[in-house]
Biopython code that builds the backbone (N, CA, C, O; Angstrom):
import numpy as np
from Bio.PDB.StructureBuilder import StructureBuilder

atoms = [
    (1, "MET", "N", (-0.870, -26.339, -8.398)),
    (1, "MET", "CA", (0.402, -25.708, -8.647)),
    (1, "MET", "C", (0.698, -24.657, -7.578)),
    (1, "MET", "O", (0.435, -23.474, -7.798)),
    (2, "GLU", "N", (1.215, -25.042, -6.475)),
    (2, "GLU", "CA", (1.553, -24.116, -5.400)),
    (2, "GLU", "C", (2.602, -23.098, -5.820)),
    (2, "GLU", "O", (2.532, -21.936, -5.419)),
    (3, "ALA", "N", (3.559, -23.512, -6.612)),
    (3, "ALA", "CA", (4.626, -22.588, -7.025)),
    (3, "ALA", "C", (4.036, -21.395, -7.761)),
    (3, "ALA", "O", (4.444, -20.257, -7.523)),
    (4, "ASN", "N", (3.083, -21.641, -8.653)),
    (4, "ASN", "CA", (2.485, -20.536, -9.390)),
    (4, "ASN", "C", (1.779, -19.557, -8.456)),
    (4, "ASN", "O", (1.880, -18.343, -8.635)),
    (5, "LYS", "N", (1.073, -20.075, -7.473)),
    (5, "LYS", "CA", (0.389, -19.211, -6.511)),
    (5, "LYS", "C", (1.400, -18.399, -5.713)),
    (5, "LYS", "O", (1.187, -17.216, -5.449)),
    (6, "THR", "N", (2.489, -19.033, -5.334)),
    (6, "THR", "CA", (3.531, -18.346, -4.575)),
    (6, "THR", "C", (4.178, -17.264, -5.417)),
    (6, "THR", "O", (4.412, -16.155, -4.938)),
    (7, "ILE", "N", (4.465, -17.577, -6.654)),
    (7, "ILE", "CA", (5.080, -16.599, -7.557)),
    (7, "ILE", "C", (4.140, -15.414, -7.769)),
    (7, "ILE", "O", (4.577, -14.264, -7.772)),
    (8, "LEU", "N", (2.856, -15.695, -7.946)),
    (8, "LEU", "CA", (1.887, -14.603, -8.107)),
    (8, "LEU", "C", (1.806, -13.743, -6.855)),
    (8, "LEU", "O", (1.738, -12.518, -6.953)),
    (9, "GLN", "N", (1.813, -14.360, -5.686)),
    (9, "GLN", "CA", (1.759, -13.587, -4.442)),
    (9, "GLN", "C", (2.973, -12.676, -4.317)),
    (9, "GLN", "O", (2.852, -11.544, -3.850)),
    (10, "MET", "N", (4.139, -13.157, -4.729)),
    (10, "MET", "CA", (5.347, -12.335, -4.699)),
    (10, "MET", "C", (5.231, -11.179, -5.691)),
    (10, "MET", "O", (5.660, -10.060, -5.409)),
    (11, "LYS", "N", (4.648, -11.460, -6.850)),
    (11, "LYS", "CA", (4.442, -10.414, -7.857)),
    (11, "LYS", "C", (3.481, -9.358, -7.313)),
    (11, "LYS", "O", (3.725, -8.161, -7.462)),
    (12, "TYR", "N", (2.399, -9.795, -6.687)),
    (12, "TYR", "CA", (1.439, -8.862, -6.100)),
    (12, "TYR", "C", (2.131, -7.949, -5.088)),
    (12, "TYR", "O", (1.885, -6.743, -5.068)),
    (13, "ALA", "N", (2.991, -8.519, -4.255)),
    (13, "ALA", "CA", (3.693, -7.725, -3.243)),
    (13, "ALA", "C", (4.569, -6.659, -3.900)),
    (13, "ALA", "O", (4.625, -5.525, -3.425)),
    (14, "ARG", "N", (5.249, -7.015, -4.980)),
    (14, "ARG", "CA", (6.099, -6.041, -5.672)),
    (14, "ARG", "C", (5.261, -4.943, -6.311)),
    (14, "ARG", "O", (5.636, -3.771, -6.271)),
    (15, "ILE", "N", (4.132, -5.313, -6.899)),
    (15, "ILE", "CA", (3.246, -4.329, -7.528)),
    (15, "ILE", "C", (2.720, -3.353, -6.483)),
    (15, "ILE", "O", (2.718, -2.142, -6.703)),
    (16, "VAL", "N", (2.277, -3.876, -5.356)),
    (16, "VAL", "CA", (1.743, -3.031, -4.283)),
    (16, "VAL", "C", (2.829, -2.098, -3.750)),
    (16, "VAL", "O", (2.557, -0.930, -3.474)),
    (17, "ALA", "N", (4.043, -2.598, -3.606)),
    (17, "ALA", "CA", (5.141, -1.763, -3.113)),
    (17, "ALA", "C", (5.432, -0.615, -4.079)),
    (17, "ALA", "O", (5.621, 0.522, -3.648)),
    (18, "ILE", "N", (5.469, -0.900, -5.366)),
    (18, "ILE", "CA", (5.700, 0.140, -6.371)),
    (18, "ILE", "C", (4.554, 1.144, -6.340)),
    (18, "ILE", "O", (4.781, 2.354, -6.352)),
    (19, "PHE", "N", (3.329, 0.641, -6.300)),
    (19, "PHE", "CA", (2.144, 1.504, -6.252)),
    (19, "PHE", "C", (2.202, 2.440, -5.048)),
    (19, "PHE", "O", (1.973, 3.643, -5.179)),
    (20, "ALA", "N", (2.508, 1.887, -3.881)),
    (20, "ALA", "CA", (2.560, 2.687, -2.655)),
    (20, "ALA", "C", (3.647, 3.757, -2.761)),
    (20, "ALA", "O", (3.429, 4.906, -2.376)),
    (21, "GLU", "N", (4.793, 3.389, -3.271)),
    (21, "GLU", "CA", (5.900, 4.342, -3.394)),
    (21, "GLU", "C", (5.559, 5.468, -4.367)),
    (21, "GLU", "O", (5.852, 6.634, -4.100)),
    (22, "GLU", "N", (4.949, 5.124, -5.481)),
    (22, "GLU", "CA", (4.641, 6.117, -6.514)),
    (22, "GLU", "C", (3.503, 7.067, -6.106)),
    (22, "GLU", "O", (3.492, 8.232, -6.503)),
    (23, "THR", "N", (2.564, 6.573, -5.326)),
    (23, "THR", "CA", (1.396, 7.383, -4.968)),
    (23, "THR", "C", (1.490, 8.003, -3.582)),
    (23, "THR", "O", (0.757, 8.944, -3.275)),
    (24, "GLY", "N", (2.378, 7.491, -2.744)),
    (24, "GLY", "CA", (2.484, 7.987, -1.378)),
    (24, "GLY", "C", (1.447, 7.389, -0.441)),
    (24, "GLY", "O", (1.310, 7.824, 0.702)),
    (25, "VAL", "N", (0.719, 6.395, -0.926)),
    (25, "VAL", "CA", (-0.283, 5.697, -0.117)),
    (25, "VAL", "C", (0.455, 4.707, 0.789)),
    (25, "VAL", "O", (1.424, 4.080, 0.360)),
    (26, "ASN", "N", (0.001, 4.566, 2.039)),
    (26, "ASN", "CA", (0.674, 3.600, 2.914)),
    (26, "ASN", "C", (0.409, 2.175, 2.414)),
    (26, "ASN", "O", (-0.545, 1.934, 1.674)),
    (27, "LEU", "N", (1.256, 1.249, 2.824)),
    (27, "LEU", "CA", (1.189, -0.119, 2.300)),
    (27, "LEU", "C", (-0.142, -0.811, 2.585)),
    (27, "LEU", "O", (-0.647, -1.558, 1.747)),
    (28, "GLU", "N", (-0.702, -0.567, 3.747)),
    (28, "GLU", "CA", (-1.983, -1.202, 4.094)),
    (28, "GLU", "C", (-3.093, -0.746, 3.146)),
    (28, "GLU", "O", (-3.857, -1.564, 2.635)),
    (29, "ASP", "N", (-3.173, 0.562, 2.917)),
    (29, "ASP", "CA", (-4.187, 1.096, 2.005)),
    (29, "ASP", "C", (-3.910, 0.685, 0.563)),
    (29, "ASP", "O", (-4.838, 0.429, -0.204)),
    (30, "ALA", "N", (-2.639, 0.623, 0.199)),
    (30, "ALA", "CA", (-2.255, 0.196, -1.152)),
    (30, "ALA", "C", (-2.685, -1.249, -1.389)),
    (30, "ALA", "O", (-3.212, -1.582, -2.450)),
    (31, "LEU", "N", (-2.460, -2.094, -0.403)),
    (31, "LEU", "CA", (-2.845, -3.500, -0.519)),
    (31, "LEU", "C", (-4.362, -3.642, -0.622)),
    (31, "LEU", "O", (-4.867, -4.430, -1.422)),
    (32, "SER", "N", (-5.073, -2.883, 0.183)),
    (32, "SER", "CA", (-6.533, -2.910, 0.150)),
    (32, "SER", "C", (-7.054, -2.470, -1.218)),
    (32, "SER", "O", (-7.943, -3.102, -1.790)),
    (33, "PHE", "N", (-6.490, -1.380, -1.731)),
    (33, "PHE", "CA", (-6.917, -0.909, -3.042)),
    (33, "PHE", "C", (-6.599, -1.947, -4.118)),
    (33, "PHE", "O", (-7.425, -2.221, -4.988)),
    (34, "PHE", "N", (-5.413, -2.513, -4.054)),
    (34, "PHE", "CA", (-5.003, -3.502, -5.053)),
    (34, "PHE", "C", (-5.986, -4.664, -5.121)),
    (34, "PHE", "O", (-6.443, -5.030, -6.204)),
    (35, "TYR", "N", (-6.313, -5.244, -3.975)),
    (35, "TYR", "CA", (-7.190, -6.419, -3.978)),
    (35, "TYR", "C", (-8.636, -6.103, -4.351)),
    (35, "TYR", "O", (-9.410, -7.018, -4.634)),
    (36, "SER", "N", (-9.011, -4.838, -4.356)),
    (36, "SER", "CA", (-10.359, -4.465, -4.789)),
    (36, "SER", "C", (-10.362, -3.900, -6.217)),
    (36, "SER", "O", (-11.406, -3.481, -6.715)),
    (37, "SER", "N", (-9.216, -3.889, -6.861)),
    (37, "SER", "CA", (-9.085, -3.248, -8.172)),
    (37, "SER", "C", (-9.440, -4.170, -9.337)),
    (37, "SER", "O", (-9.405, -5.396, -9.225)),
    (38, "ASP", "N", (-9.779, -3.540, -10.446)),
    (38, "ASP", "CA", (-9.993, -4.279, -11.690)),
    (38, "ASP", "C", (-8.679, -4.874, -12.178)),
    (38, "ASP", "O", (-8.659, -5.953, -12.771)),
    (39, "THR", "N", (-7.588, -4.169, -11.927)),
    (39, "THR", "CA", (-6.266, -4.654, -12.330)),
    (39, "THR", "C", (-5.983, -6.007, -11.680)),
    (39, "THR", "O", (-5.545, -6.941, -12.351)),
    (40, "TYR", "N", (-6.232, -6.110, -10.383)),
    (40, "TYR", "CA", (-6.037, -7.390, -9.690)),
    (40, "TYR", "C", (-6.919, -8.474, -10.298)),
    (40, "TYR", "O", (-6.467, -9.597, -10.522)),
    (41, "LYS", "N", (-8.160, -8.140, -10.562)),
    (41, "LYS", "CA", (-9.082, -9.117, -11.123)),
    (41, "LYS", "C", (-8.561, -9.651, -12.455)),
    (41, "LYS", "O", (-8.596, -10.857, -12.703)),
    (42, "LEU", "N", (-8.083, -8.759, -13.302)),
    (42, "LEU", "CA", (-7.557, -9.177, -14.603)),
    (42, "LEU", "C", (-6.313, -10.049, -14.452)),
    (42, "LEU", "O", (-6.158, -11.049, -15.154)),
    (43, "ILE", "N", (-5.434, -9.664, -13.537)),
    (43, "ILE", "CA", (-4.213, -10.453, -13.321)),
    (43, "ILE", "C", (-4.570, -11.837, -12.799)),
    (43, "ILE", "O", (-4.106, -12.847, -13.328)),
    (44, "SER", "N", (-5.392, -11.879, -11.764)),
    (44, "SER", "CA", (-5.698, -13.158, -11.108)),
    (44, "SER", "C", (-6.486, -14.110, -12.001)),
    (44, "SER", "O", (-6.393, -15.328, -11.850)),
    (45, "GLU", "N", (-7.262, -13.556, -12.931)),
    (45, "GLU", "CA", (-8.024, -14.397, -13.852)),
    (45, "GLU", "C", (-7.227, -14.746, -15.105)),
    (45, "GLU", "O", (-7.699, -15.511, -15.946)),
    (46, "GLY", "N", (-6.030, -14.194, -15.233)),
    (46, "GLY", "CA", (-5.177, -14.500, -16.372)),
    (46, "GLY", "C", (-5.643, -13.866, -17.670)),
    (46, "GLY", "O", (-5.258, -14.315, -18.749)),
    (47, "VAL", "N", (-6.465, -12.832, -17.583)),
    (47, "VAL", "CA", (-6.983, -12.153, -18.771)),
    (47, "VAL", "C", (-5.823, -11.492, -19.510)),
    (47, "VAL", "O", (-5.014, -10.785, -18.909)),
    (48, "ALA", "N", (-5.752, -11.728, -20.812)),
    (48, "ALA", "CA", (-4.750, -11.121, -21.696)),
    (48, "ALA", "C", (-3.329, -11.323, -21.171)),
    (48, "ALA", "O", (-2.445, -10.505, -21.425)),
    (49, "ASP", "N", (-3.117, -12.409, -20.444)),
    (49, "ASP", "CA", (-1.799, -12.697, -19.877)),
    (49, "ASP", "C", (-1.230, -11.529, -19.087)),
    (49, "ASP", "O", (-0.029, -11.265, -19.131)),
    (50, "MET", "N", (-2.096, -10.834, -18.368)),
    (50, "MET", "CA", (-1.669, -9.688, -17.569)),
    (50, "MET", "C", (-0.566, -10.073, -16.581)),
    (50, "MET", "O", (0.318, -9.267, -16.291)),
    (51, "HIS", "N", (-0.619, -11.290, -16.072)),
    (51, "HIS", "CA", (0.381, -11.732, -15.097)),
    (51, "HIS", "C", (1.785, -11.810, -15.702)),
    (51, "HIS", "O", (2.771, -11.891, -14.970)),
    (52, "CYS", "N", (1.878, -11.786, -17.036)),
    (52, "CYS", "CA", (3.176, -11.832, -17.719)),
    (52, "CYS", "C", (3.787, -10.443, -17.894)),
    (52, "CYS", "O", (4.957, -10.323, -18.259)),
    (53, "ARG", "N", (3.022, -9.415, -17.643)),
    (53, "ARG", "CA", (3.520, -8.047, -17.795)),
    (53, "ARG", "C", (4.465, -7.716, -16.640)),
    (53, "ARG", "O", (4.449, -8.375, -15.600)),
    (54, "SER", "N", (5.279, -6.696, -16.838)),
    (54, "SER", "CA", (6.244, -6.318, -15.791)),
    (54, "SER", "C", (5.522, -5.750, -14.577)),
    (54, "SER", "O", (4.398, -5.258, -14.673)),
    (55, "ASP", "N", (6.189, -5.830, -13.445)),
    (55, "ASP", "CA", (5.634, -5.280, -12.207)),
    (55, "ASP", "C", (5.387, -3.783, -12.360)),
    (55, "ASP", "O", (4.357, -3.272, -11.921)),
    (56, "LYS", "N", (6.328, -3.085, -12.980)),
    (56, "LYS", "CA", (6.222, -1.636, -13.176)),
    (56, "LYS", "C", (5.009, -1.303, -14.038)),
    (56, "LYS", "O", (4.250, -0.389, -13.718)),
    (57, "TYR", "N", (4.825, -2.043, -15.131)),
    (57, "TYR", "CA", (3.680, -1.821, -16.017)),
    (57, "TYR", "C", (2.376, -2.005, -15.247)),
    (57, "TYR", "O", (1.472, -1.176, -15.349)),
    (58, "LEU", "N", (2.277, -3.076, -14.486)),
    (58, "LEU", "CA", (1.049, -3.360, -13.740)),
    (58, "LEU", "C", (0.807, -2.328, -12.641)),
    (58, "LEU", "O", (-0.335, -1.958, -12.369)),
    (59, "ALA", "N", (1.880, -1.871, -12.017)),
    (59, "ALA", "CA", (1.738, -0.811, -11.008)),
    (59, "ALA", "C", (1.234, 0.467, -11.669)),
    (59, "ALA", "O", (0.411, 1.178, -11.093)),
    (60, "GLU", "N", (1.716, 0.762, -12.859)),
    (60, "GLU", "CA", (1.246, 1.944, -13.575)),
    (60, "GLU", "C", (-0.228, 1.815, -13.945)),
    (60, "GLU", "O", (-0.972, 2.792, -13.863)),
    (61, "GLU", "N", (-0.652, 0.637, -14.344)),
    (61, "GLU", "CA", (-2.075, 0.401, -14.612)),
    (61, "GLU", "C", (-2.894, 0.627, -13.349)),
    (61, "GLU", "O", (-3.979, 1.206, -13.399)),
    (62, "LEU", "N", (-2.374, 0.171, -12.227)),
    (62, "LEU", "CA", (-3.052, 0.347, -10.944)),
    (62, "LEU", "C", (-3.130, 1.828, -10.570)),
    (62, "LEU", "O", (-4.145, 2.285, -10.044)),
    (63, "ILE", "N", (-2.074, 2.566, -10.840)),
    (63, "ILE", "CA", (-2.057, 4.005, -10.565)),
    (63, "ILE", "C", (-3.106, 4.722, -11.410)),
    (63, "ILE", "O", (-3.809, 5.602, -10.914)),
    (64, "ILE", "N", (-3.211, 4.352, -12.671)),
    (64, "ILE", "CA", (-4.233, 4.947, -13.547)),
    (64, "ILE", "C", (-5.622, 4.672, -12.981)),
    (64, "ILE", "O", (-6.462, 5.569, -12.916)),
    (65, "GLU", "N", (-5.857, 3.434, -12.576)),
    (65, "GLU", "CA", (-7.154, 3.065, -12.000)),
    (65, "GLU", "C", (-7.413, 3.850, -10.712)),
    (65, "GLU", "O", (-8.531, 4.308, -10.476)),
    (66, "TYR", "N", (-6.393, 4.003, -9.892)),
    (66, "TYR", "CA", (-6.496, 4.739, -8.632)),
    (66, "TYR", "C", (-6.883, 6.187, -8.888)),
    (66, "TYR", "O", (-7.771, 6.720, -8.221)),
    (67, "LYS", "N", (-6.228, 6.823, -9.843)),
    (67, "LYS", "CA", (-6.509, 8.222, -10.176)),
    (67, "LYS", "C", (-7.916, 8.391, -10.740)),
    (67, "LYS", "O", (-8.581, 9.387, -10.457)),
    (68, "GLU", "N", (-8.369, 7.433, -11.528)),
    (68, "GLU", "CA", (-9.730, 7.476, -12.074)),
    (68, "GLU", "C", (-10.754, 7.352, -10.963)),
    (68, "GLU", "O", (-11.780, 8.033, -10.993)),
    (69, "ASN", "N", (-10.502, 6.508, -9.995)),
    (69, "ASN", "CA", (-11.431, 6.312, -8.873)),
    (69, "ASN", "C", (-11.437, 7.477, -7.905)),
    (69, "ASN", "O", (-12.447, 7.759, -7.260)),
    (70, "LYS", "N", (-10.302, 8.152, -7.810)),
    (70, "LYS", "CA", (-10.171, 9.279, -6.888)),
    (70, "LYS", "C", (-10.848, 10.540, -7.407)),
    (70, "LYS", "O", (-11.432, 11.311, -6.645)),
    (71, "GLY", "N", (-10.758, 10.730, -8.705)),
    (71, "GLY", "CA", (-11.162, 12.019, -9.207)),
    (71, "GLY", "C", (-12.328, 12.033, -10.074)),
    (71, "GLY", "O", (-12.736, 13.095, -10.543)),
]
sb = StructureBuilder()
sb.init_structure("model")
sb.init_model(0)
sb.init_chain("A")
sb.init_seg("    ")
for serial, (resi, resn, name, xyz) in enumerate(atoms, 1):
    if name == "N":
        sb.init_residue(resn, " ", resi, " ")
    sb.init_atom(name, np.array(xyz, "f"), 0.0, 1.0, " ", f" {name:<3s}", serial, name[0])
structure = sb.get_structure()
């Protein structure tokens, strides 16, 4: 299912953009953090239908994870 992979990649890009804007992290670092995050793992594995959640919700989850890792 190529379409599903493409749709997920577009969703990832939107999540990373929101994350970067909200945290002030540059896009490269935001993307790196995203792909190493537990949030990404849950989305990509389809756990609890995380991929069905809104981009904003997932970005907020990523921000929470980022703050926990930082501090």
